[in-house]
Backbone atoms as SQL, in Angstrom:
CREATE TABLE atoms (id INTEGER PRIMARY KEY, chain TEXT, resi INTEGER, resn TEXT, atom TEXT, x REAL, y REAL, z REAL);
INSERT INTO atoms VALUES
  (1, 'A', 1, 'UNK', 'N', -76.132, -9.333, -38.883),
  (2, 'A', 1, 'UNK', 'CA', -76.052, -10.622, -38.832),
  (3, 'A', 1, 'UNK', 'C', -75.437, -10.651, -39.969),
  (4, 'A', 2, 'UNK', 'N', -74.778, -12.228, -39.580),
  (5, 'A', 2, 'UNK', 'CA', -73.829, -12.924, -40.823),
  (6, 'A', 2, 'UNK', 'C', -74.675, -13.886, -41.115),
  (7, 'A', 3, 'UNK', 'N', -74.158, -14.077, -42.372),
  (8, 'A', 3, 'UNK', 'CA', -74.730, -15.245, -43.211),
  (9, 'A', 3, 'UNK', 'C', -73.347, -16.168, -43.876),
  (10, 'A', 4, 'UNK', 'N', -73.432, -17.277, -43.469),
  (11, 'A', 4, 'UNK', 'CA', -72.330, -18.235, -44.323),
  (12, 'A', 4, 'UNK', 'C', -73.118, -19.422, -45.290),
  (13, 'A', 5, 'UNK', 'N', -72.163, -18.948, -46.518),
  (14, 'A', 5, 'UNK', 'CA', -72.695, -19.976, -47.546),
  (15, 'A', 5, 'UNK', 'C', -71.389, -20.552, -47.975),
  (16, 'A', 6, 'UNK', 'N', -71.386, -21.752, -47.753),
  (17, 'A', 6, 'UNK', 'CA', -70.364, -22.690, -48.377),
  (18, 'A', 6, 'UNK', 'C', -70.674, -23.037, -49.910),
  (19, 'A', 7, 'UNK', 'N', -71.629, -22.757, -50.908),
  (20, 'A', 7, 'UNK', 'CA', -71.972, -23.121, -51.990),
  (21, 'A', 7, 'UNK', 'C', -71.375, -22.260, -52.961),
  (22, 'A', 8, 'UNK', 'N', -70.962, -22.613, -54.111),
  (23, 'A', 8, 'UNK', 'CA', -70.216, -21.962, -54.781),
  (24, 'A', 8, 'UNK', 'C', -71.363, -20.601, -55.378),
  (25, 'A', 9, 'UNK', 'N', -70.846, -19.530, -55.922),
  (26, 'A', 9, 'UNK', 'CA', -71.294, -18.393, -56.525),
  (27, 'A', 9, 'UNK', 'C', -71.267, -17.891, -57.515),
  (28, 'A', 10, 'UNK', 'N', -71.966, -17.392, -58.722),
  (29, 'A', 10, 'UNK', 'CA', -71.731, -17.316, -59.807),
  (30, 'A', 10, 'UNK', 'C', -71.009, -15.960, -60.229),
  (31, 'A', 11, 'UNK', 'N', -71.194, -15.014, -59.358),
  (32, 'A', 11, 'UNK', 'CA', -70.765, -13.759, -59.330),
  (33, 'A', 11, 'UNK', 'C', -69.381, -13.539, -59.689),
  (34, 'A', 12, 'UNK', 'N', -68.779, -14.818, -58.817),
  (35, 'A', 12, 'UNK', 'CA', -67.076, -14.602, -58.744),
  (36, 'A', 12, 'UNK', 'C', -66.708, -16.428, -59.757),
  (37, 'A', 13, 'UNK', 'N', -65.742, -16.098, -60.646),
  (38, 'A', 13, 'UNK', 'CA', -65.138, -17.159, -61.696),
  (39, 'A', 13, 'UNK', 'C', -64.454, -17.828, -60.923),
  (40, 'A', 14, 'UNK', 'N', -63.873, -17.558, -60.093),
  (41, 'A', 14, 'UNK', 'CA', -63.153, -18.570, -59.138),
  (42, 'A', 14, 'UNK', 'C', -63.734, -19.637, -58.394),
  (43, 'A', 15, 'UNK', 'N', -64.995, -19.165, -57.807),
  (44, 'A', 15, 'UNK', 'CA', -65.878, -19.962, -56.897),
  (45, 'A', 15, 'UNK', 'C', -66.174, -21.251, -58.101),
  (46, 'A', 16, 'UNK', 'N', -66.614, -21.464, -59.042),
  (47, 'A', 16, 'UNK', 'CA', -66.956, -22.732, -59.502),
  (48, 'A', 16, 'UNK', 'C', -65.813, -23.916, -59.861),
  (49, 'A', 17, 'UNK', 'N', -64.618, -23.322, -59.643),
  (50, 'A', 17, 'UNK', 'CA', -63.206, -24.443, -59.752),
  (51, 'A', 17, 'UNK', 'C', -62.748, -24.391, -58.330),
  (52, 'A', 18, 'UNK', 'N', -63.286, -23.869, -57.564),
  (53, 'A', 18, 'UNK', 'CA', -62.690, -23.974, -55.894),
  (54, 'A', 18, 'UNK', 'C', -63.739, -24.489, -55.041),
  (55, 'A', 19, 'UNK', 'N', -63.409, -25.835, -55.043),
  (56, 'A', 19, 'UNK', 'CA', -64.399, -26.496, -53.566),
  (57, 'A', 19, 'UNK', 'C', -64.266, -25.867, -52.242),
  (58, 'A', 20, 'UNK', 'N', -63.127, -25.345, -51.835),
  (59, 'A', 20, 'UNK', 'CA', -63.106, -24.604, -50.409),
  (60, 'A', 20, 'UNK', 'C', -62.889, -23.228, -51.021),
  (61, 'A', 21, 'UNK', 'N', -64.403, -22.816, -51.085),
  (62, 'A', 21, 'UNK', 'CA', -64.474, -21.448, -51.117),
  (63, 'A', 21, 'UNK', 'C', -65.401, -21.174, -49.894),
  (64, 'A', 22, 'UNK', 'N', -65.586, -20.036, -49.354),
  (65, 'A', 22, 'UNK', 'CA', -66.216, -19.101, -48.309),
  (66, 'A', 22, 'UNK', 'C', -66.684, -18.300, -48.685),
  (67, 'A', 23, 'UNK', 'N', -68.253, -17.528, -48.663),
  (68, 'A', 23, 'UNK', 'CA', -68.705, -16.515, -48.564),
  (69, 'A', 23, 'UNK', 'C', -69.114, -16.102, -47.149),
  (70, 'A', 24, 'UNK', 'N', -69.356, -14.748, -46.870),
  (71, 'A', 24, 'UNK', 'CA', -69.831, -14.280, -45.387),
  (72, 'A', 24, 'UNK', 'C', -70.402, -13.129, -46.152),
  (73, 'A', 25, 'UNK', 'N', -71.674, -12.958, -45.351),
  (74, 'A', 25, 'UNK', 'CA', -72.663, -11.321, -45.806),
  (75, 'A', 25, 'UNK', 'C', -72.635, -10.856, -44.543),
  (76, 'A', 26, 'UNK', 'N', -72.547, -9.631, -43.972),
  (77, 'A', 26, 'UNK', 'CA', -72.350, -8.866, -43.298),
  (78, 'A', 26, 'UNK', 'C', -73.361, -7.455, -43.688),
  (79, 'A', 27, 'UNK', 'N', -74.650, -7.616, -43.276),
  (80, 'A', 27, 'UNK', 'CA', -75.108, -6.469, -43.698),
  (81, 'A', 27, 'UNK', 'C', -75.331, -6.168, -45.197),
  (82, 'A', 28, 'UNK', 'N', -74.905, -5.044, -45.325),
  (83, 'A', 28, 'UNK', 'CA', -74.722, -4.884, -47.180),
  (84, 'A', 28, 'UNK', 'C', -73.360, -5.062, -47.605),
  (85, 'A', 29, 'UNK', 'N', -72.382, -5.740, -46.980),
  (86, 'A', 29, 'UNK', 'CA', -71.067, -5.880, -47.727),
  (87, 'A', 29, 'UNK', 'C', -71.138, -7.876, -47.415),
  (88, 'A', 30, 'UNK', 'N', -70.140, -8.262, -48.365),
  (89, 'A', 30, 'UNK', 'CA', -70.009, -9.302, -48.507),
  (90, 'A', 30, 'UNK', 'C', -68.158, -9.760, -48.763),
  (91, 'A', 31, 'UNK', 'N', -67.819, -10.846, -48.149),
  (92, 'A', 31, 'UNK', 'CA', -66.395, -11.090, -48.139),
  (93, 'A', 31, 'UNK', 'C', -66.439, -12.782, -48.703),
  (94, 'A', 32, 'UNK', 'N', -65.447, -12.838, -49.911),
  (95, 'A', 32, 'UNK', 'CA', -65.845, -14.236, -50.717),
  (96, 'A', 32, 'UNK', 'C', -63.994, -14.663, -50.086),
  (97, 'A', 33, 'UNK', 'N', -63.876, -15.524, -49.576),
  (98, 'A', 33, 'UNK', 'CA', -62.234, -16.232, -49.715),
  (99, 'A', 33, 'UNK', 'C', -62.322, -17.449, -50.406),
  (100, 'A', 34, 'UNK', 'N', -61.320, -17.600, -50.851),
  (101, 'A', 34, 'UNK', 'CA', -60.963, -18.970, -51.655),
  (102, 'A', 34, 'UNK', 'C', -59.650, -19.027, -52.113),
  (103, 'A', 35, 'UNK', 'N', -59.090, -20.196, -52.605),
  (104, 'A', 35, 'UNK', 'CA', -57.836, -20.457, -52.982),
  (105, 'A', 35, 'UNK', 'C', -57.706, -19.659, -53.832),
  (106, 'A', 36, 'UNK', 'N', -56.345, -19.038, -54.651),
  (107, 'A', 36, 'UNK', 'CA', -56.059, -18.312, -55.853),
  (108, 'A', 36, 'UNK', 'C', -55.727, -19.079, -56.859),
  (109, 'A', 37, 'UNK', 'N', -56.165, -19.310, -57.894),
  (110, 'A', 37, 'UNK', 'CA', -56.325, -20.484, -59.115),
  (111, 'A', 37, 'UNK', 'C', -55.572, -19.345, -60.167),
  (112, 'A', 38, 'UNK', 'N', -55.543, -17.857, -60.364),
  (113, 'A', 38, 'UNK', 'CA', -55.244, -17.197, -61.555),
  (114, 'A', 38, 'UNK', 'C', -53.716, -17.043, -61.283),
  (115, 'A', 39, 'UNK', 'N', -53.149, -17.261, -62.685),
  (116, 'A', 39, 'UNK', 'CA', -51.233, -17.332, -62.809),
  (117, 'A', 39, 'UNK', 'C', -51.604, -15.912, -63.342),
  (118, 'A', 40, 'UNK', 'N', -50.631, -15.329, -62.451),
  (119, 'A', 40, 'UNK', 'CA', -50.352, -13.430, -62.525),
  (120, 'A', 40, 'UNK', 'C', -49.087, -13.526, -63.286),
  (121, 'A', 41, 'UNK', 'N', -49.029, -12.892, -64.607),
  (122, 'A', 41, 'UNK', 'CA', -48.205, -12.716, -65.339),
  (123, 'A', 41, 'UNK', 'C', -47.050, -11.481, -64.678),
  (124, 'A', 42, 'UNK', 'N', -47.009, -10.883, -63.461),
  (125, 'A', 42, 'UNK', 'CA', -46.039, -9.980, -62.766),
  (126, 'A', 42, 'UNK', 'C', -46.166, -10.536, -61.200),
  (127, 'A', 43, 'UNK', 'N', -45.162, -9.940, -60.914),
  (128, 'A', 43, 'UNK', 'CA', -44.214, -10.079, -59.756),
  (129, 'A', 43, 'UNK', 'C', -45.186, -9.873, -58.560),
  (130, 'A', 44, 'UNK', 'N', -45.421, -10.529, -57.750),
  (131, 'A', 44, 'UNK', 'CA', -46.474, -10.478, -56.761),
  (132, 'A', 44, 'UNK', 'C', -45.972, -10.297, -55.565),
  (133, 'A', 45, 'UNK', 'N', -46.451, -9.320, -54.481),
  (134, 'A', 45, 'UNK', 'CA', -45.645, -9.181, -53.012),
  (135, 'A', 45, 'UNK', 'C', -46.180, -10.387, -52.484),
  (136, 'A', 46, 'UNK', 'N', -44.864, -10.747, -52.006),
  (137, 'A', 46, 'UNK', 'CA', -45.103, -12.351, -51.201),
  (138, 'A', 46, 'UNK', 'C', -46.003, -12.150, -49.730),
  (139, 'A', 47, 'UNK', 'N', -46.207, -11.024, -49.025),
  (140, 'A', 47, 'UNK', 'CA', -47.787, -10.968, -48.060),
  (141, 'A', 47, 'UNK', 'C', -48.794, -10.659, -48.314),
  (142, 'A', 48, 'UNK', 'N', -48.918, -9.599, -49.048),
  (143, 'A', 48, 'UNK', 'CA', -50.338, -8.794, -49.392),
  (144, 'A', 48, 'UNK', 'C', -50.095, -7.997, -50.509),
  (145, 'A', 49, 'UNK', 'N', -51.186, -8.301, -51.089),
  (146, 'A', 49, 'UNK', 'CA', -51.239, -7.739, -53.218),
  (147, 'A', 49, 'UNK', 'C', -53.157, -7.034, -53.228),
  (148, 'A', 50, 'UNK', 'N', -52.899, -6.013, -53.275),
  (149, 'A', 50, 'UNK', 'CA', -54.205, -5.340, -53.225),
  (150, 'A', 50, 'UNK', 'C', -54.745, -4.631, -55.077),
  (151, 'A', 51, 'UNK', 'N', -55.586, -4.935, -54.986),
  (152, 'A', 51, 'UNK', 'CA', -56.407, -4.387, -56.514),
  (153, 'A', 51, 'UNK', 'C', -57.799, -4.440, -56.977),
  (154, 'A', 52, 'UNK', 'N', -57.925, -3.456, -58.014),
  (155, 'A', 52, 'UNK', 'CA', -59.389, -3.461, -58.376),
  (156, 'A', 52, 'UNK', 'C', -59.929, -4.710, -58.747),
  (157, 'A', 53, 'UNK', 'N', -61.073, -5.298, -58.314),
  (158, 'A', 53, 'UNK', 'CA', -61.874, -6.176, -58.571),
  (159, 'A', 53, 'UNK', 'C', -62.311, -6.506, -60.510),
  (160, 'A', 54, 'UNK', 'N', -63.059, -7.209, -60.822),
  (161, 'A', 54, 'UNK', 'CA', -63.237, -7.241, -62.130),
  (162, 'A', 54, 'UNK', 'C', -64.735, -6.632, -62.278),
  (163, 'A', 55, 'UNK', 'N', -65.699, -6.266, -61.407),
  (164, 'A', 55, 'UNK', 'CA', -67.029, -5.933, -61.117),
  (165, 'A', 55, 'UNK', 'C', -66.640, -4.086, -60.518),
  (166, 'A', 56, 'UNK', 'N', -67.092, -3.221, -60.814),
  (167, 'A', 56, 'UNK', 'CA', -67.189, -1.880, -60.191),
  (168, 'A', 56, 'UNK', 'C', -67.607, -2.421, -58.530),
  (169, 'A', 57, 'UNK', 'N', -66.827, -1.366, -57.447),
  (170, 'A', 57, 'UNK', 'CA', -67.426, -1.491, -56.251),
  (171, 'A', 57, 'UNK', 'C', -66.495, -2.716, -55.610),
  (172, 'A', 58, 'UNK', 'N', -65.711, -3.764, -56.658),
  (173, 'A', 58, 'UNK', 'CA', -64.696, -5.280, -55.878),
  (174, 'A', 58, 'UNK', 'C', -63.437, -4.519, -55.489),
  (175, 'A', 59, 'UNK', 'N', -62.958, -4.913, -54.460),
  (176, 'A', 59, 'UNK', 'CA', -61.681, -4.839, -53.991),
  (177, 'A', 59, 'UNK', 'C', -60.939, -6.535, -53.768),
  (178, 'A', 60, 'UNK', 'N', -59.784, -6.687, -54.487),
  (179, 'A', 60, 'UNK', 'CA', -59.297, -8.203, -54.276),
  (180, 'A', 60, 'UNK', 'C', -57.900, -7.967, -53.791),
  (181, 'A', 61, 'UNK', 'N', -57.719, -8.922, -52.706),
  (182, 'A', 61, 'UNK', 'CA', -56.444, -8.722, -51.941),
  (183, 'A', 61, 'UNK', 'C', -56.110, -10.430, -51.567),
  (184, 'A', 62, 'UNK', 'N', -54.927, -10.183, -52.027),
  (185, 'A', 62, 'UNK', 'CA', -54.260, -11.807, -52.312),
  (186, 'A', 62, 'UNK', 'C', -53.286, -11.515, -51.272),
  (187, 'A', 63, 'UNK', 'N', -53.448, -12.657, -50.188),
  (188, 'A', 63, 'UNK', 'CA', -52.486, -12.785, -49.045),
  (189, 'A', 63, 'UNK', 'C', -52.132, -13.939, -49.048),
  (190, 'A', 64, 'UNK', 'N', -50.543, -14.020, -49.037),
  (191, 'A', 64, 'UNK', 'CA', -49.731, -14.946, -48.877),
  (192, 'A', 64, 'UNK', 'C', -49.479, -15.626, -50.290),
  (193, 'A', 65, 'UNK', 'N', -49.975, -15.085, -51.341),
  (194, 'A', 65, 'UNK', 'CA', -49.612, -15.494, -52.940),
  (195, 'A', 65, 'UNK', 'C', -51.084, -16.613, -52.899),
  (196, 'A', 66, 'UNK', 'N', -51.772, -16.844, -52.008),
  (197, 'A', 66, 'UNK', 'CA', -51.980, -18.009, -51.937),
  (198, 'A', 66, 'UNK', 'C', -53.920, -17.770, -51.953),
  (199, 'A', 67, 'UNK', 'N', -54.208, -17.093, -51.086),
  (200, 'A', 67, 'UNK', 'CA', -55.584, -17.111, -50.307),
  (201, 'A', 67, 'UNK', 'C', -56.272, -15.460, -51.059),
  (202, 'A', 68, 'UNK', 'N', -57.295, -15.402, -51.626),
  (203, 'A', 68, 'UNK', 'CA', -57.960, -14.475, -52.203),
  (204, 'A', 68, 'UNK', 'C', -59.218, -13.956, -51.727),
  (205, 'A', 69, 'UNK', 'N', -59.116, -12.642, -51.306),
  (206, 'A', 69, 'UNK', 'CA', -60.364, -12.025, -50.431),
  (207, 'A', 69, 'UNK', 'C', -60.859, -10.956, -51.677),
  (208, 'A', 70, 'UNK', 'N', -62.253, -11.379, -51.763),
  (209, 'A', 70, 'UNK', 'CA', -62.783, -10.198, -52.812),
  (210, 'A', 70, 'UNK', 'C', -64.155, -9.752, -51.538),
  (211, 'A', 71, 'UNK', 'N', -64.129, -8.118, -51.509),
  (212, 'A', 71, 'UNK', 'CA', -64.722, -7.458, -50.740),
  (213, 'A', 71, 'UNK', 'C', -65.525, -6.872, -51.740),
  (214, 'A', 72, 'UNK', 'N', -67.134, -6.874, -51.333),
  (215, 'A', 72, 'UNK', 'CA', -67.936, -6.306, -52.550),
  (216, 'A', 72, 'UNK', 'C', -69.233, -5.581, -51.879),
  (217, 'A', 73, 'UNK', 'N', -69.952, -4.838, -52.505),
  (218, 'A', 73, 'UNK', 'CA', -71.439, -5.079, -51.791),
  (219, 'A', 73, 'UNK', 'C', -72.244, -6.108, -52.285),
  (220, 'A', 74, 'UNK', 'N', -73.166, -6.608, -51.438),
  (221, 'A', 74, 'UNK', 'CA', -74.013, -7.551, -51.461),
  (222, 'A', 74, 'UNK', 'C', -75.321, -7.568, -52.192),
  (223, 'A', 75, 'UNK', 'N', -75.750, -7.961, -52.853),
  (224, 'A', 75, 'UNK', 'CA', -76.538, -7.990, -53.942),
  (225, 'A', 75, 'UNK', 'C', -78.056, -8.116, -52.748),
  (226, 'A', 76, 'UNK', 'N', -79.154, -7.304, -53.276),
  (227, 'A', 76, 'UNK', 'CA', -80.473, -7.284, -52.437),
  (228, 'A', 76, 'UNK', 'C', -80.902, -8.966, -52.555);
């Protein structure tokens, strides 16, 4: 079952400052998509950049230096 939630979520720090965010829940997994507003102090790959998230179990994927995808386990 897929759950679409267009409201901002307090778990992700970027959600409150991004009006165009999307959270998709598929079973025990969650995908959060938003525009990236973080200023990185290092050179970023122009296509895709992958790193560990803030919380344990999170994976952040930056697409085209603009869109941030956060993959995580959904809370119960």
